[in-house]
N, C-alpha and C positions, 0 to 999 in steps of 0.2 A: 711484571706483567701489568698492562694497563687495565682500568676498569671498563666493563662493558655493560650496556643497558640490557634489560631482560629480553628485548627483541633480538639481540645479537648473541644470545647464549643458547647452547644446546647441552642438556644434561643427559648423558648416555650411559645406561647400565649395561655392561657387557656380561652376558649370561650364557649358559649352555652346559652341556655335559662335560665332565672332567676329561681333560686331554684334547679337547676340540681346538685349543689354541687361543683362548681369550687373551691371556697375558701377552702372547706373541703378537696378536693383532694390535693391541694397545701399544706395544713397543715399536712396531713398524710405523704406526701413526705418529708417535712421538719423534721418531727418527726422521721421517719424511718431512715433518713440519719444522724440523730443526729445534725442537724443544729439548732434544738431547744431542750430544755430538758423537755418540757411539751407539751402535745397535746391540743391545743386550740380548742374551739368550737364557731361557729358563735353565737349560742344562749346565750353563756356565755360572749360574747364580748371580747374575749381574743385571737383571732387569729392574726397571724403575718401580714396578708395582709389586713384585715379589721380593720384598726387602727384609722381612722378618727372618731371623736365623732358622726358625722352624720351617719356613717356606723354602729357604735355600737348601736346607738339609733334605727335605722331602721332594723337592722339585715339583711343587704343586702349590696353588694358591690356597691359603687357609683363612685369610682375613680380607675384608673389603679394603681396596686402596683407591685413592683419587689422584688423577694426573691431568691437569688442564693443558690444552694446546690451543694455538691461534691459527686459524685458517680462513682466508678470504674474509677478513674483517669480522670474524666470528670466533667467540671463545667456546671451545668444546670441552666440557668437563667429562673426561673418561672415568667411569667408575667400574673398576675391575673387581668382579666377585668370584668367590670360590665355586668350583663345579662339583667337588666331592660332597656327597650327601651328608657326611658327618659335620660339615661346616655350612649347612644350608642357611643358617641364620644370616650369613653375610649377604645372601641374595636379597632377603627382605630389607636389609639396611640399604643396599645399593638402589633398589627399586623405589624406596621411599624418597630418595633424593633426585630421582630421574623423571623425565617425561617420556623417554623412549627406551625400550629394551632392544638392544642389538644382540640377537641370538646367533652365536657362533656355532656352526655345524661342521663336523669333520667331513672332508671329501671322501675319506675312506670308510669311516664308520657310519656315516649318515645320521638319520633320525634315531636318537637314543632316548633312554628314559629321562636323562637330564635335559634334553631338548624339550620334551613334552612338559616336564615340570616347570621349566623356565617360562614356557608359553602360557601355561595355566596361571602361574603367579602373576605374570605381566597382565594377562587378561583380567584377572580379579582386581588388580590394582589400577586398572584403567589406563595402562601405558600403550603408546604406539609400539608396534612390533615390526622389526626389520630383521632380515636374515643375511648372514655372510657365510658362504660355503668356503671353507679354508683348506689349505694344504693340498692344492690341486697339482703341485709339482711332485707330490709323493707317488711312488709306484703303487698302483692299485687304487688310486683315487678314481671316482666315477661320478662326476658332477650330475649327469643326466638321470642316473638312477636315484641320486639323492634328491634332485629336484622333484622327480615324480613322487618320491616318498613324502616330501614336504607338502605337495598338493593333496595327496591321499590323506595325510594326517590332519592338515590344518585348513583344507578346503580350497574353493575356487579363488579366494582372495589372495593366494600366494602368486605373486606377480614377478616374472623374470625381467630384470632390467639390464644386467650385465651377465653374459654367458661366455664360456671358454670355447676356443677351437683347439681340439686336442690332436696333435700330430706326433707319431712315433712315441706315444706315451707321455708327451710333454704338453703342458698347457701354458704356452708363452704368448698367445694371442687371445685378446678378450674383446668381445663384440658388445657395444653399447646399443641396445635395441631401440632406444628412444632416438638417438642420433643417427642410427643406421651406419655407424662407423666402427672400424676395427682398430685396435691398438696393440702394438707389439711391445713386450717387455724383455729387455736383456739386463736392465738394472731396475731400480725402483722407478725410474722415469719412463713414462709412456711415450711411444712414437707411433703416430698414425701410419697405418699400413693398408695394403689392398684388402678388400673384403674377401675372406676365405669362403670356400664352397661348403656350406653345411648341409647341402641337399635339401630334402623335405623337412629336416629338423628345424630350420629357420622359420618356415611357415607355421610349424606346430608351436614354436615358442611365441611367435607373434599372436597366434590364436589364443594361447594361454594368457598373454598380456591383455588382449582385448577382452577376454572373459573376466579377468580381474577388474578391468576398467568399467565393465558393465555393472559391477557390483556397487559402483560409487554413487549412482543415482538412478531413479526410476526412468528418467528420460533416456539415459544411456543404455539401460537394460532393455527398454522397448526397441531402441535402434538396433541393438545387438541381435535381438530375437527376430527383427524384421530383415536381418541379413545385410544391413547397410554398413558401409565402411566408416570407421571413425576418422575424423580429421586429426592431423598432428596436434592441433590446439586442444581438441577434445581429449586426446590421450594424455597429454601433459596435465591438463586441468583435472581430468578424472583421477589420475594417479595421485596428484597432490591432495585433492579433496579426500580420496579414499584412504590415503595413509593417515591423514589427520583425524578422520572419524573412525578409524579402526577397521574399515572394511577391506583394505588392501594392505598386504604385507610384502614389500618389495624384496627381491632377492639379488644380492650382489655376490661376487665371488673373487677368488684370487689365492695368493699364497703369501702368508705373513712373513715367513722366514726369508723369502726372496723379495719381499715388498712388491709383489705383483698385484695389481688391481686395487691397491690401497688408496691411491689418488682418486679413483672412481668412487670408492666407498665414501671418502671424505666429502666429495662433491654431493653425493646423495644425501649425506647427513645434513649438510648445510641447506640443501634444497628442500628436503622432505621432512626431516625430523622437526616436530613442533618446538617452538621456543617456549619458555615459561610464560611469556606475555600472551601467547596464543591460547594458553590454558585459561587465562583471564582471572581465575579465582580458585580458592581452595575452601572446602567445607571445614567449618570449625564450630566451636561452641563459645558463647560469650560468658561473662562472669556469672550469669544467672543460670547457665546450663542450656540456653536456647540455641537452636541451630542458626548459624549465620554463614555468610560468605566473606572470606578475606581476599580483597583484590590484590593482584600481583602488580604493585606499582611502587616505584622508589620513593615517591613523596608521601606515602601513607604512613600510618603509625607502625613502628617496628614490630615484626612477629617472625620468629624463626623456629625451626624444628631441629633438635639435636638427633641426628640419625646414626651416629657412631661415637664410641668412646674408646680411647687408647689409654690404658693405665700402665705407665712405665715407672719403675721404682727410682729411676735416675732423673728423667726429664720431667716427670710429674704427669698429671692427667691432661689429655688433649680432648676437647669436645669438638667433633665435626658437626657443622650445622649447615642448613640451607635456609637462606633468607626468603621468606614468602612475601613480606611487605616491608617497606621502608629500607633502612640500611643499618648495619652495625659498624660503629667506628671505635677507635681507641677511646677509653674513658667513658664508654656507654654504661649506663646503669639500667639493667633490665630485670624484670620480675620473672622468676620461675613460677609458673602458675600451678605447678603441682605442690611445691613447698611453701609458696607465698613469700619466699626470701628474695632479697635483692642481690643480684650477681653483678659485680663490677668487672668490666672488661678492660684489661691492661693494654693489650694490643691484639689486633686481628691479623690473621695470616692466611695466605693461599698455600695449599698443600700440593706437593708433587712427589708422590711416593713417601719416602721418609724425610724429605726436605720441606722446610717451611720458609716462606718468604713474606716479610711484613707487607701489609697493604694499607692504603689510606682508609679504605672502608670496603665492606662487602655489601653489595646492593641487592635489590629484589631479584630473585631468580638465580642468584649465584651461590657458590659453595665456598666455605672457608672454615677456619678452625680457630679456637681460642684456648689458651692454657689456663689451668688451675681454677676452674669453676668448682668450688668446694662441694656444693650440694646438688649439682646437676648431673643427671644420668641420661642414657639413651632413651629417646622417646619424649623427653621434656620439651615444653614450649617456653621460649624466652621472648618476652614482649615488653612493650612500652607500658609503664604504670598507668598512663592515661586511658589506655584501651586494652584491658586484659582479655585475652582469648586463649582457647585451648585447641591446638591443632591436632590432627590425627597423628598418633604416635607410630611406633614401629611394631608390626605384628610378627611374632616369632612362632616357629613350630614347637610342638610339645617335645619334651626331652624324655624319651622312654627308656633309656639305657642307664641302669643304676648299679653302682658298685660301692663297697665299703672302702674308705681311704684312711690310712693310718700312717703316722710318721715312722720312718725307718729307724730313727733314734729317739729313745724315750725322752720326754720332757720338751719336745718341739711341737706339741699339740697347738699351742697358741700361735706359733709361727706359721704352721700349716693353715690354720683358720684365717689368719690375716692375709696370707698369700691368695687363698681361694676367694676371699672377699674382693680383692683387687682384680683377680681374673674374671670373676662373675660380673663385676662392674663393667669390664671391657666386653664381655661376652654373656649377655643375658640368657643364652640357652644353657648355661652352666648354673646349676643350683646345688646347694648343699645345706645340710643340717645335722645336728647330733641327735641320734635316736636314744632317748634317755633309758629306754627299756633294754636295748641290746648293747648299750654303751659304745656304739660305733658311730663314727662320723660317716655320713652317707652322701655321695655325690651323684648327680644325674647329668647326663649329656645326650648328644644325638647318636653316639655310637662308640665303638672301641677306639678308633683313631682319634676321635674327639677327646676322650679322656686321656689317651696316650700323650696328646699335645699338652694337656693340663699338667700331667706328671712331669713332662720335660720342662715346661715353663716354671713350675715350682722350683725345680733344681737350678736352672740357669738364671732366672730373674730374681728369685727370692731365697736362693741358697738353702733349700731344704729338700731332702729326699723322702719320698713316700712310697707306700706299698698299696696296691689295689687287691681286693679280695671279694669273694662272693658275699653279699650282705646276709646277715642272719635274719631269720624270720621271727617276728614278734608273736609267738604262740600265746595262748591263754590256757588256764585250767579251770575246771568246774567239777561239781558233783552231781550224781544222778539219784541219790538215795538219802532219805532222812535218817539221822542218827541223833541219839542223846548221849552226851558224854560229860564226865566230870574233869575239871581242871583244879588241882589242889597244889598250892605253893606254900611250903612251910619251911622256915629256916630259923634256927635258934642261934643266938650269939650273945656276947656280953651286952647287957643293957636290953633295949627293946629288940624283939625278934621280928619276923616277917610272917604274916599269915593271910592267905587269900584262898577262898574256896568257892567255885562256881560250877553250876550245872547249866550247860548250853545245848540247845537243840539246833543242829545244822540241817538245812534243807535247801534244795535248789529253788531258784526264783528267777524272774526276768528283771535283772538289773545289771548295770555296767560294772559293779564291783561288789560292795558289801551293803546289805540292808540289815540294820541292827534294830532289834526290838527287845522288849522285856515284859514279862508277866509275873514278876516276883510278888509273892503274897507273904504277909506276916513279917515283913522286914528282915527276912533271912539274909539279904544283902542290902545294906543301906543305900538310898538313892545317890548319895554323894560319891559312891564308887562306880555307878553306872558308866560315866564318861571314861573312867580308867579301863573298864572292860572293853568298851568300844574301841578305845585307842589301841589296846593290846591286839585286838583282832585286825584293825586296819593296818597295823605294822606287819602282822603275820601273813595277811593275804598277798603281800608283795612276792612271796615265794610259795608256790604250790608244792604238793607232796610228790608229784611225779618227776618233773624236770626242773623245778624251781622257777616256773613262769608265773606271772600274776594270776590270781584267782578272780573269776567273775561269776555273777549269777549265784551269789551265796547269801542266804538269809540266816542270820544267827540270832536266836532268841534266848536271852538269859531268863531262866525260870526258877532257879533255886540256888542255894549255896549257904555259906555260913561265914561268920567273921569273928574276930577277937577284938574286944574293946580297946586293947592296948597295942597289940602287934599288927593289926590290919592297917594298911595304908594304900594309897593309890598305886604305888609301885607293886605292892603285893597282888592286888587284883589284876593289874596289867599282866603280870607274870602268870597268874592263874589262867587268864583268858588265852594266853599263848600256849600253855600246856594243854588246855582243852582243844585248841585248834590242832595241835600236833597229834593228839590222841584220836581225835574224831575224824579228821579228813581221810586217812587211809581206809577207814571203815565205811565211808560214805560213797563208795563206788566212784572214785575220782576218774576223770577222763581228760584227755588233751584236746583242746580246740585249736583249729588252724584258721587263719584269715582267708576269706574268700573274696575275690574281686570281680567286678563286672568288666568284661572285655568287649570293646567295640572295635573290630578290625575292618578297615576299609581296604578292599582288595579287588583286582580285576575279576570279572565273572569266571574266567578260566581257572582261577586259583581257589575258588570257594571250597571245592572238595578237599584240596590239600590242607586248607586252614581248619576245616571241620575235623578232618582226621587227626591233625596235630592237637587240637583241643581235647579230643578224646584220649589221645596218648598222655596228655598232661592231666588226666583225671578231671577234666572239665565237662560241663554240660552245655550243649548248644541250645540257646533259647529261641533263636529265630534268625531270619535273614530279611533285610530290607534293601530296596534299591537306593544307591547313592548317586552322586553327580558323575557325569562323564563316563557312563558305562561301567561304573564301579558298583560293587555290592558291599553291604555292611553286614558282617556276621556278628551277632550278639551272643555272648556266652558268659558263664560263670566258671572261673578257674581258681584253684588254690594259688595263693601268692607264692608259695614255695616252688611252684612249677613254672613261674614266669621269668626266671632270671635271664635266660638267653632267648626269649621269644623275639626280641628285637632283631637279633641276628637271623633267626629263622625266617621272619616275615620279609626281611630285606632280600634274602637270598631267593626265596621262592617266588617273589614278585619282581625281581630285578630292580628293586628300589621304588616300585610304583605304590606299594602298599604302605599303610600307616595304621596305627592303633592308639587307643587310649585305654587305660586300665585304672580303675578306682576301687578302693576298698568298699566292700558291701556289708559283710557281717562275719561272724565266727561260726564254724560248724565242727562237729566231732571229727577228729582225724581218724582215718582208717587204722585198724590195729597195727598193721605192718609199718605204717608211717609213724604212728605214735611210738612204737617200740624203738625205731631207729633214732628218733629225736631224743627219747629218754636215755638211750645208751650214749649218744653223743654228749648229752648234758652231763652225765655221770663221768665220762672220760675227761671233760673239761675241768 
């Protein structure tokens, strides 16, 4: 594939609800432009963009894929993103590399949660938004209902440009409202045909188009309200201006599996979607942290953003990048501004699904990939050493679903950890760590399917089987009563014996662990043994008297004791302190503490009652409600961490995926008696 200047490139993120047909639309574009010689289908597992074994097995996109096509002297980089919420991170990756979001909408299902989320993310990222209503040959498709829903949901800027004529349940004729021409499809090729009779609907559609055009400028708005007709030139100019500034969202339609309407969509992308050059510049920070603008031009100093990483145990690491300024060539030496290290580029490649093709260079505005950059990860900036800049990275959603993960075979802990590290490098929405208290490796992701894919990849790519389980809760123990107790350690054997004798006062206090003090008088315990007493207590508090959890909030004051001039030693006093701890703690009214976290759940107004009821069921306390963005409400509450295990599943089901939440540890509180009893019994059973 030849190199294109930024003016002749279009970067298109294909987004939308799961099952709307994003991959099929990409496949039909690839086939129609002869970028592929066969038309792949998701169900057959042979599409260009769904090439990972997990995607083929699940018949759904899981990862972001890039596939370029050439059309009318323009290079269009198609960026196919996942629609399933568990793989939402891919949407953010795709949009970071794009100027336009092409939102695919099912002609049967219409505007879904995934449609709304894609629009919101694109709006937040400042992308141009275009719609394609797909699958109009499916029985039960209803374009005009879907179009009305688009207008109701996203406003008057939704502008019909291509609409179908449906006869006998079939949509084989498509009307281009700008050209005022009709095209019939029997194959992927369009043939002009007589204009069908849409009745009053055609006038309504043109009125909707004029309403959207009026949004493009104050002058056009005034003309619209004065009831004057727009000229053809004003309509074309208004649409082009409105799409570029975000006030107009054009609507195309067709059927990807039959390749109907795809040619019209391609024309629309070339005509309306902004090129990187039209974006002109990107915000960044210079080496000193000052805000600057990086111009999108090929003769500028090189600056590129890595928006995706593929970690393959056989091929090695592939870094997908978008060049903002300058060009990346083989043998380029670039600075990673996060690490400060120099990365040497061996060769640069153009990606088409799973295939890579060597290129002479990747210029400003274009997308490519490079292999084996050792220290570079997603979100890093690669730039010229002479002008260091930091471009905006990739924003990812929080990962609220947590499980414990363990190897199915003993002794493979390191192998699992290494595999997870590679997977997390590829997918930053995966995180993991080892909880030193519970002795569990804990993994977090976006949902059950997300972690299920991780389990599958560990087996197929890294050759290790793992088990997922409910993570243990890190409880604490403390006391509520002051006690004074003796600890006496005496052991006689051949030679020197062992003797240590302490009196310790245990009482509750506000501290994270142990607060040690002494008020020994008369030298009953020599000062040299004080550290041994403290050390014995510090080791002892790692296991509480109730369920073996660490003890917090404990003040221990050494106030008396005795020693032997020959047999006393540091070890003796350390043992004596441990005995005092074991004797005293059960008498000091010990109690179990459970971790409490702060919940911030962002949900539609209609779901507030459900969420507050669920918080109460989970022994939580609602603290208040605050208005959020886009008619959402934020419910704030405090909930025991033990009750939050499956809250992610609940909130996704109750809000149909619209809701989200954050949950952070706040403090420890006394566990209710019934909860404490259950935890103690489980601990004893283990």
